C-alpha positions as CSV (number, residue, x, y, z in Angstrom):
1,M,0.1,2.6,-15.6
2,R,-0.8,4.0,-11.9
3,R,-3.8,1.5,-11.9
4,I,-1.7,-1.5,-12.9
5,R,1.1,-0.5,-10.0
6,I,-1.9,-0.3,-7.5
7,I,-3.1,-3.8,-8.6
8,I,0.7,-5.2,-8.1
9,L,1.2,-3.9,-4.9
10,G,-2.3,-5.3,-3.6
11,M,-1.6,-8.7,-5.0
12,L,1.9,-8.9,-3.1
13,I,0.5,-7.2,0.2
14,M,-2.9,-9.0,0.3
15,S,-1.4,-12.5,-1.1
16,G,-0.8,-13.2,2.7
17,C,2.9,-13.9,1.8
18,A,4.6,-13.6,5.5
19,H,7.8,-12.0,3.7
20,T,6.2,-8.9,2.6
21,T,4.1,-6.0,4.2
22,G,2.9,-2.5,3.4
23,P,5.2,0.5,4.3
24,L,4.3,2.8,7.1
25,R,2.6,6.4,6.5
26,D,6.0,8.3,6.3
27,G,7.2,5.9,3.3
28,S,9.4,3.8,5.5
29,C,9.4,0.2,6.2
30,P,8.9,-1.5,9.8
31,P,12.3,-2.6,11.3
32,E,11.4,-6.6,10.7
33,F,10.9,-5.8,6.9
34,P,14.0,-3.5,6.1
35,V,14.0,-4.0,2.4
36,K,12.0,-1.1,0.3
37,G,10.4,-2.1,-3.1
38,N,9.8,0.4,-5.9
39,A,7.0,-0.8,-7.7
40,N,7.5,1.5,-10.7
41,S,11.1,-0.2,-11.5
42,F,10.9,-3.3,-9.5
43,I,13.9,-2.6,-7.7
44,Y,14.4,-3.3,-4.2
45,H,16.4,-1.1,-1.9
46,T,18.7,-2.4,1.2
47,P,20.0,0.1,3.8
48,R,23.2,-0.3,1.8
49,S,21.5,1.1,-1.4
50,F,22.5,4.7,-2.4
51,S,18.7,5.5,-3.0
52,Y,17.6,3.5,0.5
53,F,17.1,6.7,2.5
54,K,15.4,8.7,-0.3
55,T,13.2,6.0,-1.6
56,K,9.5,5.9,-0.2
57,A,8.6,2.0,-0.1
58,E,5.5,0.9,-2.2
59,V,6.1,-2.5,-0.6
60,C,8.4,-3.8,2.3
61,F,10.2,-7.4,2.2
62,D,12.0,-9.2,5.1
63,S,14.9,-10.0,3.2
64,P,16.6,-9.5,-0.5
65,D,15.7,-12.7,-1.2
66,A,12.0,-12.3,-0.8
67,A,12.2,-9.2,-3.0
68,I,13.9,-11.5,-5.6
69,R,11.3,-14.2,-5.2
70,H,8.5,-11.2,-6.1
71,G,10.1,-10.1,-9.3
72,F,12.1,-7.5,-7.8
73,R,16.1,-7.0,-8.8
74,A,19.0,-5.2,-6.8
75,P,20.0,-1.7,-7.5
76,K,23.0,-1.3,-9.7
77,F,25.0,0.7,-7.1
78,C,25.3,0.0,-3.5
79,L,27.8,0.1,-0.6
80,S,29.9,-2.9,0.7
81,P,32.1,-2.8,3.7
82,R,36.0,-2.7,3.2
83,R,38.7,-2.4,5.8
84,G,39.2,1.5,6.4
85,G,36.1,2.7,4.5
86,V,33.4,2.0,2.0
87,A,33.8,0.8,-1.1
88,L,31.4,0.8,-4.3
89,T,30.0,-2.6,-5.4
90,I,28.0,-2.4,-8.7
91,T,25.7,-5.4,-9.1
92,T,25.6,-7.0,-12.6
93,K,22.3,-9.4,-12.2
């Protein structure tokens, strides 16, 4: 399973796609590629995701659309802005 994951990550990063890059050494993403991709689950995390700060990126995307084009899906729970506070949004895609 680990070998397959490494192959998939290598294909994404080495494909020359301008919308992806590898993570930094600490598992974070560069500022211009803020979307973290998890190769085990094929779930992407934006800064609005509950798991964003505890997730170590395995691939980084410049937008959620780029992650979706590469086969990743949104997390089920994320934060959404709301007047006077923050509300939970559950994605159903």
